[in-house]
Rosetta silent file (secondary structure, phi, psi, omega in degrees, C-alpha in Angstrom):
SEQUENCE: MDLDFQKMPDQLIPAIVQDAATGQVLMLGYFNAEAWQRTQAEHRVTFYSRSKRRLWTKGETSGNYLHIVSLHADCDQDTVLVMARPDGPTCHRGTTSCFEDVSPAAGAALPTPAIGFLAELDLLVERRRQFPAEEPGSYTVRLFEKGLARIAQKVGEEAVETVIDAMAGNKDGLPGEAADLVYHLLVLLRASGSSLAELLAVLRQRHQTIGAGQRRPLPE
SCORE:     score description
SCORE:     0.000 S_00000001
   1 L     0.000  124.668 -178.222  103.883   65.239  105.705 S_00000001
   2 L  -101.087  139.787  174.768  100.828   62.968  105.556 S_00000001
   3 L  -115.653  150.126 -177.446   97.354   64.062  104.467 S_00000001
   4 L   -96.657   77.959 -177.969   94.115   62.205  105.221 S_00000001
   5 H   -66.032  -28.717 -176.862   92.694   61.804  101.713 S_00000001
   6 H   -68.297  -18.463 -179.734   90.296   59.075  102.873 S_00000001
   7 H   -69.577  -28.190 -174.941   88.412   61.597  104.994 S_00000001
   8 L   -91.713  135.854 -177.211   87.158   63.423  101.890 S_00000001
   9 L   -56.027  -38.688 -179.598   84.332   61.805   99.829 S_00000001
  10 L   -99.022    5.177 -178.830   86.139   62.500   96.528 S_00000001
  11 L    57.608   32.175  174.395   89.597   62.086   98.086 S_00000001
  12 L  -114.931  129.215 -178.309   90.449   65.653   97.086 S_00000001
  13 E  -107.797  127.234 -179.628   91.975   67.949   99.687 S_00000001
  14 E   -68.510  145.382  179.643   91.617   71.734   99.300 S_00000001
  15 E  -131.469  123.382  176.245   94.793   73.797   99.135 S_00000001
  16 E   -94.894  126.902 -179.115   94.994   77.531   99.750 S_00000001
  17 E  -104.186  128.324 -178.390   97.903   79.187   97.944 S_00000001
  18 E  -125.116  139.022  176.944   99.459   82.281   99.503 S_00000001
  19 E   -67.398  120.841 -175.885  102.261   84.468   98.142 S_00000001
  20 L   -67.141  -24.691 -177.884  105.205   83.790  100.437 S_00000001
  21 L   -85.621  -41.642 -171.972  106.592   87.294   99.939 S_00000001
  22 L  -106.332  -17.226 -176.601  103.489   89.453  100.294 S_00000001
  23 L    83.140   -0.576 -178.678  101.021   87.293  102.186 S_00000001
  24 L   -71.980  135.485  175.005   98.344   87.763   99.511 S_00000001
  25 E   -73.991  126.399 -173.482   95.962   84.830   99.013 S_00000001
  26 E   -99.048  -45.184 -175.631   96.358   83.751   95.389 S_00000001
  27 E  -167.960  172.219  172.350   94.011   80.864   94.693 S_00000001
  28 E  -122.721  132.553  176.303   92.291   77.688   95.868 S_00000001
  29 E  -137.920 -172.214 -177.105   93.016   74.321   94.297 S_00000001
  30 E  -135.098  137.870  174.039   92.734   70.613   95.122 S_00000001
  31 E  -104.572  134.639  156.544   95.257   67.847   95.701 S_00000001
  32 L  -101.078 -179.263 -173.818   94.685   64.173   95.181 S_00000001
  33 H   -60.385  -40.591 -178.195   97.388   61.823   96.415 S_00000001
  34 H   -68.937  -41.822  178.582   99.298   61.844   93.121 S_00000001
  35 H   -63.797  -38.704  178.699   99.191   65.644   92.744 S_00000001
  36 H   -62.855  -43.299  178.948  100.375   65.996   96.326 S_00000001
  37 H   -65.353  -42.502 -179.228  103.335   63.696   95.708 S_00000001
  38 H   -66.474  -40.180  178.304  104.308   65.475   92.499 S_00000001
  39 H   -57.368  -44.631 -179.678  104.070   68.890   94.156 S_00000001
  40 H   -70.176  -35.960 -177.335  106.501   67.803   96.852 S_00000001
  41 H   -73.294  -38.310 -174.445  108.847   66.082   94.414 S_00000001
  42 H   -97.455   -8.923  178.177  109.025   68.916   91.856 S_00000001
  43 L    61.753   27.605  168.572  108.773   71.845   94.313 S_00000001
  44 E  -144.796  155.936 -166.103  106.103   73.545   92.243 S_00000001
  45 L   -77.477  125.332  169.052  102.346   73.267   92.547 S_00000001
  46 E  -122.340  126.660  179.126  100.459   70.538   90.724 S_00000001
  47 E  -107.127  171.267  163.725   96.729   70.194   91.404 S_00000001
  48 E   -98.518  120.199 -179.591   94.042   67.757   90.403 S_00000001
  49 E   -84.601  119.835  179.676   91.752   69.656   88.038 S_00000001
  50 L   -71.575  -28.879  179.432   88.102   68.810   88.661 S_00000001
  51 L   -80.503  -40.649 -179.847   87.089   70.237   85.280 S_00000001
  52 L   -82.553  -20.319 -177.571   89.869   68.580   83.248 S_00000001
  53 L    58.861   45.268  178.128   89.749   65.426   85.403 S_00000001
  54 E  -159.590  171.303  173.574   93.520   65.099   85.367 S_00000001
  55 E   -66.870  144.558 -176.256   96.658   66.372   87.059 S_00000001
  56 E  -142.401  112.527  176.171   97.294   70.017   86.267 S_00000001
  57 E   -83.362  120.342 -179.615  100.527   71.835   86.960 S_00000001
  58 L   -59.295  122.318 -178.844   99.751   75.499   87.581 S_00000001
  59 L    98.150    4.188 -175.894  101.495   77.420   84.779 S_00000001
  60 L   -64.755  -25.486  176.383  101.795   74.519   82.349 S_00000001
  61 L  -106.339  -35.326 -176.627  100.374   76.672   79.535 S_00000001
  62 L   -87.597  -23.080 -174.169  101.023   80.230   80.777 S_00000001
  63 L    85.387   -0.884 -179.269  104.465   79.690   82.284 S_00000001
  64 L   -90.240   72.617 -177.468  103.255   81.287   85.517 S_00000001
  65 L   -72.490  159.964  173.274  104.352   78.481   87.821 S_00000001
  66 E  -111.884  109.244 -177.197  103.938   78.473   91.589 S_00000001
  67 E   -90.699  130.535 -174.451  107.227   77.524   93.212 S_00000001
  68 E   -69.883  130.506  168.552  106.971   75.974   96.662 S_00000001
  69 E  -102.870  -45.619  175.912  108.445   77.832   99.614 S_00000001
  70 E  -160.392  157.837 -179.879  106.710   75.785  102.321 S_00000001
  71 E  -126.438  137.170 -176.143  103.734   73.469  102.844 S_00000001
  72 E  -137.892  118.622  174.550  101.538   73.391  105.940 S_00000001
  73 E   -87.219  148.428  177.487   98.765   70.892  106.750 S_00000001
  74 L   -77.709  179.236 -173.429   96.033   71.911  109.157 S_00000001
  75 L   -65.031  -23.371 -179.942   95.397   70.116  112.446 S_00000001
  76 L   -96.860    1.076  179.103   92.974   67.623  110.826 S_00000001
  77 L    60.844   29.332 -179.616   95.301   66.816  107.908 S_00000001
  78 L  -129.101   15.322  173.261   92.553   67.659  105.410 S_00000001
  79 L  -149.461  145.005 -178.687   93.535   71.163  104.225 S_00000001
  80 E  -124.470  137.008  169.572   96.865   72.522  103.039 S_00000001
  81 E  -101.870  120.295 -179.044   98.321   76.008  103.117 S_00000001
  82 E  -105.276  116.323  172.464  100.819   76.426  100.274 S_00000001
  83 E   -93.666  120.198 -170.544  103.330   79.247  100.605 S_00000001
  84 E  -136.641  161.702  173.547  104.613   79.852   97.094 S_00000001
  85 E  -110.711  109.882 -177.768  106.602   82.196   94.886 S_00000001
  86 E   -79.927  143.842  176.020  104.579   82.964   91.734 S_00000001
  87 L   -80.178  -19.552 -178.009  106.297   83.501   88.380 S_00000001
  88 L  -171.784 -160.021  178.340  103.540   85.857   87.234 S_00000001
  89 L   -55.935  137.682 -179.214   99.791   86.455   87.546 S_00000001
  90 L   -84.111  -37.248 -175.590   98.070   83.509   89.211 S_00000001
  91 L   -81.549  147.163  178.371   94.583   83.968   87.774 S_00000001
  92 L   -65.262  -14.656  177.557   93.749   83.077   84.163 S_00000001
  93 L   -82.004   -3.552  179.875   92.280   86.603   83.871 S_00000001
  94 L    91.964    7.620  178.154   95.757   88.051   84.249 S_00000001
  95 L   -92.838  158.167 -179.183   95.294   89.280   87.815 S_00000001
  96 L   -59.538  -42.569 -176.448   97.695   88.596   90.647 S_00000001
  97 L  -124.629  148.087  174.630   95.063   86.730   92.659 S_00000001
  98 L   -70.864  -12.063 -178.626   91.958   84.753   91.729 S_00000001
  99 L   -95.206    4.155  175.550   90.187   86.655   94.510 S_00000001
 100 L   -77.063  134.983  177.445   90.575   90.047   92.853 S_00000001
 101 E   -91.731  113.545 -176.791   87.289   91.555   91.666 S_00000001
 102 L   -96.207    8.469  178.270   87.864   92.913   88.172 S_00000001
 103 L   -69.449  150.794 -178.118   84.336   94.307   87.752 S_00000001
 104 L   -57.553  -31.726 -177.960   84.152   98.081   87.107 S_00000001
 105 L   -72.790  -22.916 -175.950   82.306   98.639   90.374 S_00000001
 106 L   -80.370  -63.064  174.225   85.036   97.015   92.418 S_00000001
 107 L    69.050   13.550 -179.194   88.125   98.790   91.187 S_00000001
 108 E  -151.517  146.834  177.112   90.444   97.271   93.770 S_00000001
 109 L   -81.508  163.283  174.066   92.399   94.098   94.335 S_00000001
 110 L   -58.568  125.562 -175.538   92.053   91.934   97.394 S_00000001
 111 L   -66.854  147.893  173.748   94.079   93.822   99.993 S_00000001
 112 L  -104.827  161.744  174.652   97.301   92.364  101.318 S_00000001
 113 L   -56.075  154.719 -177.385   98.690   92.873  104.814 S_00000001
 114 H   -54.693  -43.231 -179.856  100.516   96.175  105.252 S_00000001
 115 H   -67.040  -23.887  177.052  103.862   94.419  105.368 S_00000001
 116 H   -64.608  -38.272  177.848  102.806   92.637  102.180 S_00000001
 117 H   -65.771  -38.662  176.729  102.768   95.927  100.293 S_00000001
 118 H   -60.932  -38.900  178.114  106.269   96.675  101.574 S_00000001
 119 H   -64.769  -40.777  176.670  107.344   93.281  100.252 S_00000001
 120 H   -61.079  -42.909 -179.943  105.801   94.097   96.861 S_00000001
 121 H   -64.828  -41.289  178.377  107.639   97.412   96.817 S_00000001
 122 H   -61.226  -43.135  178.449  110.905   95.728   97.754 S_00000001
 123 H   -65.160  -37.546  177.974  110.500   93.222   94.911 S_00000001
 124 H   -66.115  -41.942  177.051  109.721   96.040   92.478 S_00000001
 125 H   -58.284  -44.208  179.670  112.833   97.927   93.590 S_00000001
 126 H   -65.532  -35.798  177.367  114.908   94.808   92.971 S_00000001
 127 H   -65.310  -40.137  177.353  113.347   94.362   89.537 S_00000001
 128 H   -62.882  -34.436  178.564  114.278   97.937   88.651 S_00000001
 129 H   -69.217  -43.281 -176.546  117.838   97.147   89.745 S_00000001
 130 H   -77.709  -35.191 -174.328  118.073   93.950   87.716 S_00000001
 131 L  -127.734   66.334 -176.216  116.162   95.076   84.623 S_00000001
 132 H   -62.287  -25.246 -178.291  116.600   98.863   84.262 S_00000001
 133 H   -67.682  -18.684  178.847  115.723   98.755   80.560 S_00000001
 134 H   -65.925  -38.060 -179.513  112.118   97.916   81.442 S_00000001
 135 L  -139.084   69.477 -172.278  111.562  101.403   82.897 S_00000001
 136 L   -61.211  -23.691 -177.721  114.638  103.459   81.933 S_00000001
 137 L   -96.028    4.372 -175.350  113.102  106.757   83.050 S_00000001
 138 L   -72.296  152.553  179.866  111.928  105.645   86.492 S_00000001
 139 H   -61.784  -39.119 -179.211  113.195  107.395   89.599 S_00000001
 140 H   -63.517  -43.879  178.850  114.359  104.090   91.075 S_00000001
 141 H   -61.551  -42.630 -179.988  116.440  103.244   88.014 S_00000001
 142 H   -63.892  -35.754  176.997  118.027  106.692   88.085 S_00000001
 143 H   -62.856  -47.024  179.201  118.918  106.229   91.746 S_00000001
 144 H   -61.285  -35.903  179.347  120.690  102.950   91.034 S_00000001
 145 H   -66.024  -30.794 -179.374  122.546  104.615   88.164 S_00000001
 146 H   -76.762  -19.042  172.555  123.832  107.315   90.531 S_00000001
 147 L    98.687  170.740 -173.266  125.365  104.696   92.789 S_00000001
 148 H   -61.770  -40.492 -176.354  125.521  103.670   96.422 S_00000001
 149 H   -61.937  -43.430 -179.654  126.948  106.923   97.765 S_00000001
 150 H   -68.161  -38.470  178.491  124.073  109.008   96.361 S_00000001
 151 H   -63.607  -43.479  178.761  121.484  106.492   97.579 S_00000001
 152 H   -63.522  -38.700  177.750  122.979  106.556  101.073 S_00000001
 153 H   -61.665  -41.015  179.371  122.965  110.362  100.994 S_00000001
 154 H   -64.283  -38.396  177.244  119.258  110.326  100.132 S_00000001
 155 H   -61.743  -42.786  178.082  118.527  108.035  103.074 S_00000001
 156 H   -62.577  -43.651  179.607  120.327  110.484  105.333 S_00000001
 157 H   -62.441  -45.293 -178.639  118.425  113.450  103.927 S_00000001
 158 H   -68.109  -33.753  177.323  115.067  111.730  104.302 S_00000001
 159 H   -64.145  -43.267  179.074  115.923  110.625  107.841 S_00000001
 160 H   -62.948  -45.150 -179.437  116.714  114.214  108.830 S_00000001
 161 H   -64.268  -35.175  177.026  113.491  115.506  107.279 S_00000001
 162 H   -65.147  -44.624  179.715  111.523  112.794  109.081 S_00000001
 163 H   -63.907  -41.049 -179.689  113.074  113.745  112.417 S_00000001
 164 H   -60.435  -46.292  179.937  112.405  117.448  111.806 S_00000001
 165 H   -65.085  -38.234  179.687  108.712  116.819  111.134 S_00000001
 166 H   -64.912  -46.135 -178.236  108.434  114.539  114.159 S_00000001
 167 H   -68.649  -28.772  179.798  110.077  117.049  116.508 S_00000001
 168 H   -83.701   -5.686 -178.555  107.963  119.883  115.078 S_00000001
 169 L    71.618   25.794 -178.634  104.768  117.925  115.657 S_00000001
 170 L   -82.596   83.334 -176.225  103.918  118.063  111.957 S_00000001
 171 L   -68.196  -25.880  178.931  101.428  115.190  111.904 S_00000001
 172 L   -75.293  -39.507 -176.463  100.357  115.989  108.343 S_00000001
 173 L   -86.742  -23.687 -173.956  103.847  115.958  106.873 S_00000001
 174 H   -59.886  -45.786 -179.603  105.391  113.171  108.954 S_00000001
 175 H   -59.218  -38.031  179.438  103.807  110.190  107.134 S_00000001
 176 H   -66.529  -42.688  178.690  105.035  111.474  103.783 S_00000001
 177 H   -66.569  -39.673  178.547  108.579  112.033  105.023 S_00000001
 178 H   -65.093  -37.092  177.331  108.589  108.622  106.711 S_00000001
 179 H   -63.171  -42.103  177.171  107.365  107.038  103.461 S_00000001
 180 H   -61.320  -40.609 -179.849  110.240  108.688  101.581 S_00000001
 181 H   -63.617  -47.292 -178.028  112.665  107.366  104.193 S_00000001
 182 H   -64.093  -43.242  178.926  111.373  103.790  103.999 S_00000001
 183 H   -59.251  -49.770 -177.979  111.396  103.783  100.191 S_00000001
 184 H   -66.945  -29.106  175.651  114.963  105.063   99.989 S_00000001
 185 H   -66.823  -39.065  176.227  116.017  102.572  102.679 S_00000001
 186 H   -61.632  -41.882  177.942  114.659   99.728  100.529 S_00000001
 187 H   -63.369  -42.449  179.393  116.692  101.036   97.593 S_00000001
 188 H   -62.561  -42.600  178.310  119.792  101.272   99.799 S_00000001
 189 H   -59.409  -46.774 -178.872  119.345   97.704  101.027 S_00000001
 190 H   -67.938  -37.931  178.019  119.088   96.376   97.475 S_00000001
 191 H   -65.673  -23.357 -178.842  122.001   98.484   96.267 S_00000001
 192 L   -96.625    4.687  178.981  124.043   96.987   99.110 S_00000001
 193 L    84.892   15.235  178.985  123.112   93.414   98.278 S_00000001
 194 L  -115.577 -166.982 -176.159  120.553   93.043  101.075 S_00000001
 195 L  -162.227  168.513  175.025  116.746   93.091  101.194 S_00000001
 196 H   -60.312  -38.367 -179.005  113.655   93.734  103.280 S_00000001
 197 H   -60.050  -39.748  179.409  113.440   89.995  104.006 S_00000001
 198 H   -69.552  -38.437  175.940  116.869   90.037  105.657 S_00000001
 199 H   -60.356  -46.370 -179.487  115.929   93.106  107.693 S_00000001
 200 H   -65.955  -34.222  178.251  112.749   91.387  108.890 S_00000001
 201 H   -62.796  -39.077  177.760  114.664   88.213  109.716 S_00000001
 202 H   -65.871  -45.328  178.857  116.893   90.207  112.083 S_00000001
 203 H   -61.623  -41.055 -179.685  113.880   91.861  113.726 S_00000001
 204 H   -64.489  -42.743  179.209  112.158   88.487  114.088 S_00000001
 205 H   -63.185  -41.286  178.187  115.236   86.939  115.658 S_00000001
 206 H   -64.886  -39.727  178.734  115.545   89.812  118.107 S_00000001
 207 H   -63.703  -42.720  179.348  111.857   89.519  118.986 S_00000001
 208 H   -65.392  -36.536  178.190  112.215   85.785  119.616 S_00000001
 209 H   -64.365  -44.288  178.360  115.265   86.404  121.774 S_00000001
 210 H   -65.693  -39.872  179.523  113.385   88.943  123.878 S_00000001
 211 H   -63.474  -28.747  179.382  110.375   86.615  124.074 S_00000001
 212 L   -84.558    3.821  177.955  112.629   83.897  125.428 S_00000001
 213 L    88.894    7.550  179.586  113.757   86.210  128.207 S_00000001
 214 L   -99.458   89.123 -174.973  117.140   87.020  126.714 S_00000001
 215 L   -73.374  132.796  172.887  117.123   90.788  126.774 S_00000001
 216 L   -74.704  144.232  178.652  119.459   92.621  124.473 S_00000001
 217 L   -63.590  143.039  178.311  121.466   95.305  126.244 S_00000001
 218 L   -67.608  143.284  176.977  120.069   98.787  125.849 S_00000001
 219 L   -65.130  146.752  179.962  122.068  101.053  123.524 S_00000001
 220 L   -76.281    0.000    0.000  124.231  103.559  125.316 S_00000001
């Protein structure tokens, strides 16, 4: 992928970094030609720091590296979208994103797309599975301890309760029951060795198939 560094007066090209899992915008940095080459070679983000006046690998002091998932140049080859997997908080203030307002009046992070929150929840569920000692008393950890059969039973129970509220026209209760169902489904996927990303990949493939005119047969 070629970038047009000569177009920019300082030969620095802006790069927007986005969390590949959640879609949240994390930060803005700048590539010069050398930083761009190193980023591609090492598969983690290295910028040119305008304040330090040198190459700067994000996370070189904090350990919170940005690992490359994909790189996308815009149509003019003078801006880059970096899809990355962060090791920890991106901002030096300890926040997930540099665009979060930490002032008392703000009280909220930059919102992510709705599916981004589901991705965050899925990652948290997986962390509870891998590192139960971090939160030994959490409900998610206790579910994993009870095993796949109990988790599957909970999905069934929540599905029934969701259907009951839907059929009864309980608009107030339905979102809560549906939320319980989705949460327990995420736990079931992780307990079974799968994930939200794999579920979405199947849905995306089916959507592309339908878009191409290849209709899937209707279920009987």
